[in-house]
Backbone as JSON, one array per atom type, in Angstrom:
{
  "sequence": "MIKYKLTCKDCELIFDSWFASSHEYEKLKKKNLLNCHSCNSKKIEKSLMAPKIINKSITAKFKKNNLKLKKINNKIKEYQRFIKNNFDYVGKNFAYEARSIHYADKKNNKGIYGTATSDEIKELREEGINADMMPWIDDKNN",
  "N": [[17.07, 34.3, 147.26], [20.3, 35.63, 146.71], [22.99, 36.66, 144.69], [26.34, 37.48, 145.1], [29.28, 39.13, 143.97], [32.33, 38.59, 145.24], [35.32, 39.95, 146.68], [38.59, 39.28, 147.62], [40.59, 41.11, 149.74], [43.23, 40.67, 150.34], [44.51, 38.66, 148.63], [43.36, 39.35, 146.27], [41.54, 37.79, 144.9], [38.68, 37.11, 143.02], [35.42, 36.06, 143.44], [32.24, 34.33, 143.26], [29.32, 34.2, 145.34], [26.47, 32.79, 146.95], [23.71, 34.03, 148.82], [21.12, 33.95, 151.29], [19.78, 36.35, 151.57], [20.31, 39.92, 151.29], [20.54, 40.88, 153.82], [21.37, 38.59, 155.18], [23.98, 38.28, 154.16], [25.17, 40.6, 155.27], [24.95, 39.97, 157.99], [26.61, 37.68, 158.22], [29.03, 38.82, 157.49], [29.41, 40.7, 159.5], [29.75, 38.99, 161.68], [32.16, 38.02, 161.05], [32.42, 35.7, 159.48], [32.87, 35.21, 156.84], [35.23, 34.13, 154.47], [38.18, 33.98, 152.4], [38.52, 31.5, 149.99], [40.9, 30.87, 148.91], [43.19, 32.1, 150.18], [42.4, 32.17, 152.77], [41.82, 34.52, 154.08], [40.07, 36.97, 156.03], [39.33, 39.34, 155.05], [37.09, 40.29, 153.19], [35.22, 41.72, 150.63], [32.19, 42.88, 149.1], [31.42, 43.26, 145.67], [30.04, 45.43, 143.17], [27.24, 44.15, 141.45], [25.58, 43.5, 138.47], [22.12, 43.06, 137.95], [20.63, 40.15, 136.52], [19.04, 40.49, 133.64], [16.51, 39.58, 131.45], [16.81, 40.06, 128.15], [14.73, 40.98, 125.6], [15.42, 41.36, 122.91], [17.82, 39.99, 122.66], [16.96, 37.42, 123.25], [15.2, 37.02, 121.1], [17.04, 37.16, 118.99], [18.59, 34.9, 119.57], [16.66, 32.88, 119.19], [16.19, 33.26, 116.45], [18.73, 32.67, 115.36], [18.91, 30.02, 116.19], [16.83, 28.92, 114.71], [17.86, 29.28, 112.14], [20.06, 27.54, 112.3], [18.73, 25.07, 112.6], [17.48, 24.95, 110.09], [19.71, 24.76, 108.42], [20.8, 22.31, 109.34], [18.68, 20.61, 108.63], [18.8, 20.85, 105.83], [21.32, 19.73, 105.34], [20.79, 17.11, 106.2], [18.92, 16.43, 104.28], [20.53, 16.4, 101.96], [22.2, 14.3, 102.75], [20.4, 12.11, 102.78], [19.84, 11.97, 100.03], [22.41, 11.34, 99.04], [22.88, 8.85, 100.32], [20.91, 7.32, 99.09], [21.64, 7.35, 96.41], [24.33, 6.83, 95.99], [27.2, 4.66, 96.44], [28.31, 3.39, 99.54], [31.56, 3.43, 100.76], [33.01, 3.49, 103.03], [35.92, 3.85, 105.05], [37.63, 3.47, 103.0], [37.56, 5.34, 101.0], [39.42, 7.04, 99.53], [41.09, 5.13, 98.29], [39.19, 3.67, 96.76], [38.23, 5.73, 95.12], [40.51, 6.32, 93.62], [40.84, 3.85, 92.36], [38.59, 3.73, 90.7], [39.08, 5.99, 89.11], [41.68, 5.56, 87.89], [41.53, 3.02, 86.78], [39.64, 3.32, 84.98], [37.08, 2.47, 85.56], [33.72, 1.97, 84.98], [31.45, 2.99, 86.89], [28.18, 2.61, 87.91], [27.05, 4.02, 89.96], [28.0, 6.81, 92.01], [30.45, 7.24, 94.61], [30.66, 7.37, 98.21], [32.19, 8.18, 101.33], [34.57, 8.01, 104.01], [37.22, 10.28, 104.41], [40.38, 11.84, 104.96], [41.28, 15.34, 105.21], [43.74, 15.7, 104.0], [43.88, 13.47, 102.31], [41.79, 14.09, 100.54], [42.83, 16.41, 99.4], [45.09, 15.33, 98.08], [43.78, 13.66, 96.24], [42.48, 15.57, 94.64], [44.74, 16.86, 93.6], [45.58, 14.88, 91.93], [43.74, 15.02, 89.99], [41.28, 13.99, 90.5], [37.93, 14.33, 91.12], [36.75, 15.27, 94.13], [35.01, 15.97, 97.1], [34.43, 17.41, 100.36], [31.94, 17.18, 102.89], [29.89, 18.32, 105.61], [28.79, 15.9, 107.96], [26.02, 14.74, 109.55], [25.42, 12.85, 112.32], [22.9, 10.49, 112.56], [22.0, 9.46, 114.99], [22.28, 11.46, 116.89], [20.29, 13.25, 116.41]],
  "CA": [[18.51, 34.09, 147.1], [21.01, 36.72, 146.03], [24.37, 36.29, 144.35], [27.28, 38.6, 145.16], [30.66, 38.95, 143.53], [33.15, 38.94, 146.4], [36.74, 40.17, 146.4], [39.51, 39.17, 148.76], [41.47, 42.28, 149.75], [44.62, 40.23, 150.49], [45.05, 38.01, 147.42], [42.63, 39.94, 145.14], [40.73, 36.78, 144.24], [37.28, 37.48, 142.82], [34.59, 34.86, 143.37], [30.81, 34.53, 143.48], [28.74, 33.44, 146.44], [25.03, 32.97, 147.1], [23.23, 34.29, 150.17], [19.66, 33.91, 151.39], [19.31, 37.72, 151.39], [21.39, 40.88, 151.54], [20.65, 40.91, 155.29], [22.17, 37.41, 155.57], [25.37, 38.63, 153.85], [25.63, 41.57, 156.28], [25.06, 39.25, 159.26], [27.82, 36.84, 158.17], [30.17, 39.73, 157.42], [29.55, 41.29, 160.84], [30.26, 37.95, 162.58], [33.47, 37.63, 160.52], [32.34, 34.3, 159.04], [33.24, 35.13, 155.42], [36.68, 34.04, 154.27], [38.64, 33.66, 151.05], [38.82, 30.07, 149.89], [42.26, 30.7, 148.4], [44.22, 32.44, 151.19], [41.73, 32.09, 154.07], [41.72, 35.85, 154.67], [38.73, 37.41, 156.41], [39.13, 40.66, 154.43], [36.25, 40.05, 152.02], [34.29, 42.8, 150.31], [31.34, 42.57, 147.96], [31.52, 44.18, 144.54], [28.77, 45.68, 142.52], [26.84, 43.15, 140.47], [24.39, 43.87, 137.71], [21.12, 42.0, 137.95], [20.47, 39.46, 135.24], [17.76, 40.87, 133.03], [16.3, 38.9, 130.17], [16.65, 41.03, 127.09], [13.89, 40.39, 124.55], [16.1, 41.37, 121.62], [18.8, 38.9, 122.68], [16.18, 36.18, 123.16], [14.72, 36.93, 119.72], [18.2, 36.86, 118.15], [18.93, 33.51, 119.83], [15.66, 32.05, 118.5], [16.42, 33.39, 115.01], [19.94, 31.9, 115.04], [18.58, 28.61, 116.39], [16.01, 28.54, 113.56], [18.79, 29.17, 111.01], [20.83, 26.31, 112.5], [17.84, 23.95, 112.3], [17.3, 24.91, 108.63], [20.97, 24.24, 107.86], [20.87, 20.88, 109.67], [17.69, 19.91, 107.8], [19.3, 20.82, 104.46], [22.4, 18.74, 105.33], [20.14, 15.79, 106.27], [18.32, 16.18, 102.96], [21.65, 15.99, 101.1], [22.64, 12.97, 103.2], [19.43, 11.11, 102.28], [20.08, 11.85, 98.59], [23.68, 10.64, 98.85], [22.7, 7.46, 100.73], [20.04, 6.65, 98.12], [22.15, 7.38, 95.04], [25.76, 6.55, 95.94], [27.64, 3.48, 97.2], [29.14, 3.71, 100.7], [32.81, 2.66, 100.75], [33.64, 3.62, 104.34], [37.23, 4.51, 105.16], [38.39, 3.18, 101.78], [37.14, 6.28, 99.97], [40.53, 7.47, 98.67], [41.49, 3.96, 97.5], [38.13, 3.38, 95.79], [38.19, 6.82, 94.14], [41.64, 6.11, 92.7], [40.55, 2.65, 91.54], [37.62, 4.12, 89.65], [39.69, 6.96, 88.21], [42.8, 5.06, 87.11], [41.16, 1.81, 86.06], [38.54, 3.71, 84.11], [35.89, 1.68, 85.87], [32.46, 2.68, 84.76], [30.6, 2.68, 88.02], [26.86, 3.18, 87.71], [26.8, 4.95, 91.05], [29.15, 7.45, 92.61], [30.78, 6.67, 95.91], [30.89, 8.28, 99.33], [32.82, 7.51, 102.46], [35.35, 8.84, 104.91], [38.58, 10.59, 103.97], [40.96, 12.98, 105.66], [41.45, 16.51, 104.33], [44.95, 15.46, 103.21], [43.53, 12.54, 101.24], [40.99, 14.84, 99.56], [43.77, 17.3, 98.71], [45.87, 14.5, 97.17], [42.9, 13.25, 95.15], [42.3, 16.73, 93.77], [46.0, 17.07, 92.88], [45.65, 13.83, 90.91], [42.69, 15.27, 89.01], [40.08, 13.25, 90.89], [36.95, 15.24, 91.71], [36.29, 14.81, 95.44], [34.69, 17.07, 98.01], [34.03, 17.06, 101.73], [30.75, 17.86, 103.39], [29.6, 17.93, 107.0], [27.92, 14.73, 108.07], [25.35, 14.74, 110.84], [25.11, 11.51, 112.77], [21.46, 10.36, 112.79], [21.73, 9.14, 116.39], [22.27, 12.68, 117.7], [19.23, 14.16, 116.01]],
  "C": [[19.1, 35.27, 146.32], [22.46, 36.29, 145.83], [25.22, 37.55, 144.38], [28.62, 38.18, 144.59], [31.52, 39.46, 144.68], [34.61, 39.07, 145.99], [37.54, 40.06, 147.68], [40.49, 40.34, 148.67], [42.94, 41.89, 149.89], [45.18, 39.66, 149.19], [44.36, 38.48, 146.13], [41.86, 38.91, 144.31], [39.29, 37.29, 144.15], [36.49, 36.2, 142.66], [33.14, 35.21, 143.66], [30.35, 33.69, 144.65], [27.26, 33.79, 146.55], [24.69, 33.16, 148.57], [21.7, 34.28, 150.15], [19.06, 35.3, 151.15], [20.5, 38.65, 151.6], [21.61, 41.02, 153.05], [21.53, 39.76, 155.79], [23.66, 37.67, 155.31], [25.93, 39.55, 154.94], [25.84, 40.9, 157.64], [26.34, 38.4, 159.3], [29.08, 37.7, 158.17], [30.48, 40.3, 158.81], [30.15, 40.28, 161.83], [31.63, 37.42, 162.13], [33.51, 36.16, 160.09], [32.64, 34.14, 157.54], [34.75, 35.06, 155.3], [36.98, 33.65, 152.83], [38.99, 32.18, 151.0], [40.21, 29.81, 149.32], [43.31, 30.94, 149.49], [43.68, 32.45, 152.61], [41.64, 33.43, 154.8], [40.27, 36.16, 155.01], [38.39, 38.76, 155.79], [38.39, 40.5, 153.09], [35.3, 41.22, 151.85], [33.42, 42.38, 149.13], [31.49, 43.66, 146.91], [30.13, 44.42, 143.99], [28.49, 44.59, 141.5], [25.6, 43.65, 139.77], [23.39, 42.74, 137.79], [20.99, 41.39, 136.56], [19.08, 39.76, 134.72], [17.66, 40.16, 131.69], [15.96, 39.96, 129.13], [15.87, 40.39, 125.95], [14.59, 40.35, 123.21], [17.14, 40.26, 121.54], [18.08, 37.56, 122.56], [15.68, 35.96, 121.74], [15.85, 36.56, 118.77], [18.62, 35.41, 118.32], [17.96, 32.58, 119.09], [15.86, 32.08, 116.99], [17.64, 32.57, 114.58], [19.69, 30.41, 115.17], [17.75, 28.09, 115.21], [16.89, 28.37, 112.32], [19.59, 27.86, 111.09], [19.98, 25.08, 112.17], [17.63, 23.81, 110.8], [18.54, 24.34, 107.95], [21.08, 22.74, 108.11], [19.88, 20.08, 108.84], [18.16, 19.8, 106.35], [20.43, 19.79, 104.34], [21.81, 17.33, 105.36], [19.49, 15.42, 104.95], [19.38, 15.72, 101.96], [22.12, 14.58, 101.46], [21.69, 11.88, 102.69], [19.64, 10.88, 100.78], [21.34, 11.03, 98.33], [23.52, 9.16, 99.19], [21.88, 6.67, 99.71], [20.67, 6.51, 96.74], [23.64, 7.07, 94.89], [26.06, 5.29, 96.76], [28.56, 3.91, 98.33], [30.37, 2.81, 100.69], [33.58, 2.8, 102.05], [34.95, 4.36, 104.3], [38.1, 4.26, 103.94], [38.1, 4.17, 100.67], [38.27, 6.65, 99.02], [40.98, 6.33, 97.75], [40.47, 3.68, 96.39], [38.04, 4.47, 94.72], [39.32, 6.68, 93.13], [41.4, 4.91, 91.78], [39.61, 2.99, 90.41], [38.29, 5.02, 88.63], [40.75, 6.34, 87.31], [42.46, 3.8, 86.32], [40.04, 2.08, 85.06], [37.32, 2.83, 84.31], [34.67, 2.54, 85.61], [31.5, 2.23, 85.85], [29.26, 3.37, 87.8], [26.54, 4.23, 88.76], [28.11, 5.61, 91.47], [29.42, 6.79, 93.95], [30.83, 7.78, 96.95], [31.47, 7.48, 100.47], [33.61, 8.51, 103.28], [36.75, 9.03, 104.36], [39.08, 11.78, 104.79], [41.08, 14.15, 104.68], [42.7, 16.36, 103.47], [44.67, 14.52, 102.05], [42.72, 13.24, 100.15], [41.88, 15.76, 98.73], [44.59, 16.51, 97.68], [45.02, 14.04, 95.98], [42.7, 14.38, 94.14], [43.56, 17.01, 92.95], [46.17, 16.05, 91.76], [44.56, 13.99, 89.86], [41.41, 14.51, 89.3], [39.14, 14.2, 91.63], [36.41, 14.64, 93.01], [36.06, 16.02, 96.32], [34.33, 16.52, 99.37], [32.74, 17.79, 102.05], [30.52, 17.45, 104.83], [28.62, 16.77, 107.02], [27.33, 14.7, 109.47], [24.94, 13.32, 111.17], [23.63, 11.43, 113.14], [21.12, 10.11, 114.26], [21.6, 10.38, 117.26], [21.09, 13.59, 117.4], [17.88, 13.53, 116.08]]
}
């Protein structure tokens, strides 16, 4: 199989098409069986196409970046385990619970974690409440 980049000379559409061989392309072209799928013109020409070569340096770079991503994901999961074991989950009530602890001077043995929007976190910080966001990786996807 060979892939050619084809160009319609009428509407200038560029598209790819697969052929069994270069001989097959020439045979279809000679019989006038190639046409543009946009304007139905028969004036189709093939363009130069570079063969797809696997570059070892690109492959090595991809593997290196993938390894870095796995290390980052593992570190985030490690933080998540620590948080789950040492903090109370308050769900979507994080901003409310954080304010309750801060303003009522509740002495909570454990910190809290949950879900908050970036606006809620910004408001908490403006009120002097220490709150941060971190990426959370869903266990089901990993």
